[in-house]
C-alpha positions as CSV (number, residue, x, y, z in Angstrom):
1,M,-44.0,-1.7,8.8
2,I,-41.0,0.5,9.5
3,L,-37.8,1.2,7.6
4,R,-34.6,1.8,9.6
5,P,-30.9,2.2,8.6
6,V,-28.7,-0.9,8.7
7,R,-26.3,-0.4,11.6
8,D,-22.6,-1.3,11.6
9,T,-23.1,-4.2,14.0
10,A,-22.6,-7.9,14.0
11,A,-26.3,-8.3,14.8
12,D,-27.5,-6.3,11.8
13,A,-25.0,-8.0,9.5
14,E,-26.4,-11.4,10.6
15,V,-29.9,-10.3,10.0
16,V,-29.1,-9.2,6.4
17,R,-27.3,-12.5,5.7
18,E,-30.3,-14.5,7.0
19,L,-32.8,-12.4,4.9
20,A,-30.6,-12.9,1.8
21,D,-30.5,-16.7,2.4
22,A,-34.3,-16.9,2.7
23,A,-34.9,-14.6,-0.3
24,F,-32.6,-16.3,-2.7
25,A,-33.0,-20.0,-1.7
26,D,-35.0,-20.8,-4.7
27,V,-33.6,-18.4,-7.4
28,S,-29.8,-18.7,-7.2
29,P,-28.6,-20.4,-10.4
30,A,-27.1,-23.8,-10.0
31,G,-23.4,-23.5,-9.5
32,A,-23.5,-19.8,-8.7
33,G,-23.3,-20.1,-4.9
34,P,-23.2,-17.2,-2.4
35,E,-20.1,-15.4,-1.5
36,P,-18.3,-16.7,1.6
37,T,-20.1,-15.8,4.9
38,P,-17.3,-13.7,6.3
39,L,-17.3,-11.5,3.2
40,R,-21.1,-11.2,3.3
41,L,-21.0,-10.0,6.9
42,A,-18.1,-7.7,6.3
43,R,-19.7,-6.2,3.2
44,T,-22.8,-5.3,5.2
45,R,-20.9,-3.6,8.0
46,H,-18.6,-1.9,5.4
47,L,-21.5,-0.4,3.5
48,A,-23.3,0.6,6.7
49,R,-20.3,2.7,7.4
50,T,-19.5,4.1,3.9
51,D,-23.1,4.4,2.7
52,P,-25.5,4.7,5.6
53,G,-28.0,6.5,3.4
54,G,-28.2,3.6,1.0
55,C,-28.6,0.7,3.4
56,W,-32.0,-0.1,5.0
57,L,-33.9,-2.8,6.9
58,A,-37.7,-3.3,6.7
59,E,-39.3,-4.6,9.9
60,S,-42.9,-5.7,10.4
61,A,-44.2,-6.4,14.0
62,G,-40.6,-6.2,15.1
63,E,-39.4,-8.9,12.7
64,P,-37.0,-8.2,9.7
65,V,-38.7,-8.8,6.4
66,G,-36.4,-7.1,3.9
67,A,-33.1,-5.4,3.3
68,V,-31.3,-3.3,0.7
69,L,-27.7,-2.3,0.6
70,S,-26.5,0.2,-2.0
71,I,-23.3,2.0,-2.9
72,R,-22.6,5.5,-4.2
73,R,-19.1,5.9,-5.7
74,E,-18.2,9.1,-7.6
75,G,-21.4,9.6,-9.5
76,L,-22.3,5.9,-9.9
77,W,-25.0,4.3,-7.7
78,A,-25.2,0.5,-7.4
79,P,-27.6,-1.7,-5.4
80,S,-25.4,-4.3,-3.8
81,L,-28.1,-6.5,-2.2
82,Y,-31.9,-6.4,-2.4
83,A,-33.7,-9.1,-0.5
84,V,-37.3,-9.6,0.7
85,R,-38.4,-12.6,2.8
86,P,-40.7,-14.9,0.7
87,S,-43.6,-14.5,3.1
88,A,-43.5,-10.7,2.7
89,Q,-43.1,-10.6,-1.1
90,G,-46.0,-9.0,-3.0
91,Q,-46.8,-6.6,-0.2
92,G,-44.8,-3.6,-1.3
93,V,-41.9,-4.2,0.9
94,G,-39.4,-4.3,-1.9
95,R,-40.7,-1.2,-3.6
96,L,-40.4,0.8,-0.4
97,L,-36.9,-0.4,0.3
98,L,-35.6,0.4,-3.2
99,E,-37.3,3.8,-3.2
100,R,-35.6,4.6,0.1
101,A,-32.2,3.4,-1.1
102,A,-32.7,5.2,-4.5
103,A,-32.7,8.5,-2.6
104,H,-29.0,7.8,-2.0
105,S,-28.5,8.0,-5.8
106,R,-29.7,11.6,-6.2
107,G,-27.2,13.4,-8.4
108,C,-25.7,10.2,-9.8
109,L,-25.7,10.1,-13.6
110,R,-24.8,6.4,-13.8
111,G,-26.1,3.2,-12.2
112,M,-25.2,-0.5,-12.3
113,V,-26.5,-3.7,-10.7
114,C,-26.1,-7.5,-11.0
115,S,-29.0,-9.8,-10.4
116,A,-28.6,-13.6,-10.2
117,G,-32.0,-14.6,-11.4
118,S,-34.9,-13.2,-9.3
119,P,-37.8,-12.2,-11.6
120,A,-39.1,-9.9,-8.9
121,A,-35.7,-8.1,-8.5
122,A,-35.3,-7.8,-12.3
123,R,-38.8,-6.3,-12.6
124,R,-38.0,-3.8,-9.8
125,Y,-34.7,-2.8,-11.4
126,R,-36.3,-2.2,-14.7
127,L,-39.0,-0.1,-13.2
128,A,-36.2,1.9,-11.5
129,G,-34.8,2.8,-15.0
130,F,-32.1,0.1,-15.5
131,T,-31.5,-1.4,-18.9
132,L,-31.2,-5.1,-18.3
133,H,-28.6,-7.1,-20.2
134,P,-28.9,-11.0,-20.0
135,T,-25.7,-12.6,-18.7
136,M,-23.8,-15.9,-18.9
137,R,-21.5,-17.6,-16.4
138,L,-18.7,-20.1,-17.1
139,T,-18.1,-23.1,-14.8
140,G,-16.0,-26.3,-14.8
141,R,-12.6,-27.7,-14.3
142,V,-9.8,-25.9,-16.0
143,D,-8.2,-27.8,-18.9
144,R,-4.6,-26.6,-18.6
145,D,-3.8,-27.9,-22.0
146,G,-6.0,-25.2,-23.4
147,L,-4.2,-22.3,-21.8
148,L,-2.5,-20.3,-24.5
149,D,1.0,-18.9,-24.3
150,P,0.8,-15.7,-22.1
151,G,2.7,-13.6,-24.6
152,D,4.6,-10.5,-23.6
153,I,2.2,-9.0,-21.0
154,P,3.5,-9.6,-17.5
155,V,1.1,-10.3,-14.7
156,H,2.1,-10.2,-11.0
157,R,0.4,-10.1,-7.6
158,G,-0.9,-6.8,-6.4
159,N,-1.4,-5.2,-3.0
160,A,-2.5,-2.0,-1.4
161,S,0.3,-0.1,-3.2
162,H,-1.6,-0.5,-6.4
163,L,-4.8,1.2,-5.3
164,H,-4.2,4.2,-7.5
165,L,-3.9,2.0,-10.6
166,L,-7.1,0.1,-9.7
167,D,-9.0,3.3,-9.3
168,S,-7.6,4.7,-12.5
169,V,-8.8,1.6,-14.4
170,D,-12.2,1.7,-12.8
171,R,-12.7,5.4,-13.7
172,R,-11.8,4.7,-17.3
173,L,-14.2,1.8,-17.6
174,R,-17.2,2.7,-15.5
175,G,-16.7,6.4,-14.8
176,S,-16.1,5.9,-11.0
177,A,-13.5,4.3,-8.7
178,H,-14.3,1.5,-6.2
179,G,-12.4,3.5,-3.6
180,P,-12.7,2.0,-0.1
181,D,-14.3,-1.2,-1.6
182,H,-10.8,-2.2,-2.8
183,E,-9.5,-2.3,0.7
184,L,-12.2,-4.7,1.8
185,M,-11.7,-6.9,-1.3
186,L,-7.9,-7.0,-0.7
187,G,-8.7,-8.3,2.8
188,H,-11.1,-11.0,1.8
189,F,-10.1,-12.3,-1.7
190,E,-7.3,-14.7,-2.0
191,E,-5.3,-12.9,-4.7
192,L,-5.1,-9.6,-6.7
193,L,-3.5,-9.9,-10.1
194,I,-2.1,-6.8,-11.8
195,A,-1.0,-6.1,-15.4
196,D,0.6,-2.8,-16.1
197,A,2.5,-2.4,-19.4
198,L,2.9,0.1,-22.3
199,A,-0.2,-1.6,-23.9
200,G,-2.4,-0.7,-20.9
201,S,-3.4,-1.8,-17.4
202,G,-5.8,-4.0,-15.6
203,Y,-6.5,-6.1,-12.5
204,C,-8.3,-9.2,-11.5
205,Y,-9.4,-10.6,-8.1
206,R,-9.3,-14.4,-7.7
207,D,-10.7,-16.2,-4.7
208,G,-10.2,-20.0,-5.0
209,G,-11.8,-21.0,-8.3
210,V,-13.9,-17.8,-8.6
211,V,-13.0,-14.7,-10.6
212,R,-14.5,-12.0,-8.4
213,L,-13.8,-8.8,-10.4
214,L,-11.8,-8.1,-13.5
215,A,-11.2,-4.7,-15.3
216,A,-8.7,-3.8,-18.0
217,T,-8.1,-1.1,-20.5
218,S,-8.1,-3.5,-23.5
219,K,-9.6,-6.9,-24.3
220,R,-6.0,-8.2,-24.9
221,I,-5.0,-7.4,-21.3
222,A,-8.3,-8.6,-19.9
223,A,-7.9,-12.0,-21.7
224,R,-4.3,-12.2,-20.3
225,L,-5.5,-11.6,-16.8
226,L,-8.4,-14.1,-17.1
227,R,-6.1,-16.8,-18.4
228,E,-3.6,-16.1,-15.6
229,A,-6.4,-16.3,-13.0
230,L,-7.7,-19.5,-14.4
231,A,-4.2,-21.0,-14.5
232,R,-3.9,-20.3,-10.8
233,V,-7.1,-22.2,-9.8
234,P,-6.0,-25.1,-7.7
235,D,-6.2,-28.6,-9.1
236,G,-9.5,-30.2,-8.4
237,V,-11.3,-26.9,-7.8
238,E,-14.2,-25.9,-10.1
239,A,-13.6,-22.5,-11.8
240,R,-16.4,-19.9,-12.0
241,V,-16.6,-16.7,-14.0
242,E,-19.9,-14.8,-13.8
243,H,-21.8,-11.8,-15.2
244,L,-20.7,-12.0,-18.9
245,T,-22.8,-9.8,-21.1
246,A,-22.7,-9.9,-24.9
247,E,-19.9,-7.3,-24.7
248,Q,-17.6,-9.8,-22.9
249,E,-17.0,-12.3,-25.8
250,W,-13.3,-12.1,-25.0
251,A,-14.1,-13.8,-21.7
252,L,-16.3,-16.4,-23.3
253,D,-13.5,-17.3,-25.8
254,V,-11.0,-17.7,-22.9
255,G,-13.5,-19.9,-21.0
256,L,-14.1,-22.1,-24.0
257,E,-10.3,-22.5,-24.6
258,V,-9.9,-24.1,-21.2
259,G,-13.0,-26.3,-21.3
260,L,-15.5,-24.2,-19.1
261,T,-19.2,-24.6,-19.8
262,P,-21.3,-21.5,-20.5
263,R,-24.8,-21.2,-19.0
264,A,-27.3,-18.5,-19.2
265,G,-28.6,-16.8,-16.0
266,G,-29.1,-13.4,-14.5
267,V,-28.8,-9.9,-15.7
268,V,-26.5,-6.9,-15.5
269,G,-28.5,-3.7,-15.3
270,V,-27.1,-0.3,-16.2
271,R,-28.5,3.2,-16.1
272,G,-27.0,6.2,-17.9
273,M,-24.1,4.0,-19.3
274,R,-23.3,0.9,-21.4
275,P,-22.1,-2.2,-19.7
276,P,-18.4,-1.5,-19.2
277,T,-16.0,-3.6,-21.3
278,P,-13.6,-5.3,-20.9
279,Y,-15.0,-5.8,-17.4
280,L,-16.5,-8.6,-15.3
281,P,-18.3,-7.0,-12.3
282,S,-18.4,-8.2,-8.7
283,G,-21.9,-9.1,-7.7
284,A,-21.3,-7.4,-4.3
285,F,-19.3,-4.3,-5.3
286,L,-20.2,-4.0,-9.1
């Protein structure tokens, strides 16, 4: 078996996508669903460019058997994808991949990861020093009668001119900005919502019915952003909010207000930090 860097090519992006589909076919929670294929392919190529030292493919007899993508942003290291083909599991492939990717984390004081429900991945993250926090997700049709009055915190659509605000909020909550990842998210998610008032700041990415990433400097602003995002979910489309740890009760309360159903599943792992709050991480970009 050999390990080689993931290349910024359409071919390698497709290989990583296929490996992930095979690895997670039996462990993805019902209703979670993968990210859209164009985003998955773009994410692989993006990280191959920005983090070549953290993205690796494992090949055996010339065939791909595993992949890992990881991100390093201002002292925070985050595995973005970790997948081993079922036929190759239990043979040390995952361990070698994560060890190679972890070399990309040298000097990072903090780490963060989301895992949808793979016991093997959760075990490997724990052995890598992550503290694992069980998570919930919220799903269902939005009951608009349950949406509370928005109050006096204005929310409006954001764009690339708000990148400094986004990075500032990120640094306050998780100690590091998303940096170039925001440019990719702006290009692939349907809408960026911004709140910027005397009471604080925050942002939320919405893509159809899915809340992809939310960060705010207070629970009040976070709840306002989440309500606004759910209010904008098109009629007939199921809403989904993922990666709620116990620290995100404000999000659970908003979800219950509008009739969403909470379900357990997955973990958020952190190293050298507490789970950021109020914060709902992106599975791909943390």
